[in-house]
C-alpha positions in Angstrom: -19.7 -23.5 6.0 -19.6 -22.8 2.3 -19.7 -19.2 1.3 -20.2 -18.3 -2.4 -17.1 -17.3 -4.3 -16.7 -13.5 -4.7 -17.0 -12.2 -8.2 -13.4 -12.0 -9.6 -14.3 -9.1 -11.9 -15.7 -7.1 -9.0 -12.6 -7.8 -7.0 -10.4 -6.7 -9.8 -12.3 -3.4 -10.1 -12.0 -2.7 -6.3 -8.3 -3.6 -6.1 -7.7 -1.3 -9.1 -9.7 1.5 -7.5 -7.7 1.1 -4.2 -4.5 1.0 -6.2 -3.4 -2.4 -5.0 -1.7 -3.9 -8.1 0.3 -6.5 -6.3 -2.7 -7.9 -4.5 -4.7 -7.8 -7.8 -2.0 -9.9 -9.5 -1.4 -12.4 -6.7 -4.8 -13.0 -5.1 -6.1 -15.8 -7.4 -3.0 -17.9 -6.7 -2.9 -17.1 -3.0 -6.7 -17.8 -2.7 -6.3 -21.2 -4.4 -3.4 -22.1 -2.1 -5.3 -20.9 0.9 -8.2 -23.1 0.1 -6.0 -26.2 -0.5 -4.0 -25.6 2.7 -6.8 -24.4 4.9 -5.4 -21.0 5.8 -7.3 -18.7 8.1 -8.5 -15.5 6.5 -6.0 -13.5 8.5 -3.1 -15.5 7.1 -4.3 -15.0 3.5 -4.9 -11.2 4.0 -1.6 -10.8 5.8 0.4 -12.6 3.1 -1.2 -10.5 0.4 -0.5 -7.2 2.3 3.1 -8.2 3.0 3.7 -8.7 -0.8 1.9 -5.4 -1.6 4.1 -3.5 0.9 7.3 -5.2 -0.3 6.5 -4.2 -3.9 5.8 -0.6 -2.9 9.1 -0.4 -1.1 10.9 -1.7 -4.2 9.2 1.0 -6.4 9.8 3.9 -4.0 12.6 6.2 -4.9 13.8 9.5 -3.5 11.7 12.3 -5.0 14.7 14.6 -5.4 18.3 13.5 -6.2 19.6 15.4 -3.1 16.9 14.1 -0.8 17.6 11.1 1.4 13.9 10.7 2.5 12.0 8.3 0.3 8.5 9.0 -0.9 6.9 11.5 -3.3 5.8 13.9 -0.5 9.1 14.5 1.2 10.2 17.7 -0.5 6.7 19.2 -0.4 6.5 18.5 3.4 9.9 20.0 3.9 8.9 23.2 2.1 5.7 23.4 4.0 7.5 23.0 7.3 9.9 25.9 6.4 7.0 28.1 5.5 5.1 27.7 8.7 6.3 30.4 11.2 7.4 29.1 14.6 5.2 30.0 17.6 8.0 32.3 18.9 7.9 34.3 15.6 4.1 34.7 15.8 4.3 36.1 19.4 6.6 39.0 18.5 
């Protein structure tokens, strides 16, 4: 079953909109290899997603020098958790 190729320009726009730079960079090479080696769609998608996640893990840094939690939202979430009164405080 031959399905028409997806428009590369449209794929680039969608990957950019979804903020998937690693997949945007790698998909043409992976798609060609997938076609040559007869990969199932799930293998192609899985390989691209694994690379995207690995690149994101490399780029992630602690948001604050004293913070051991990675990710940009950690300090915000910690502040929010401190500002929410405990149920026992609200009952009194």
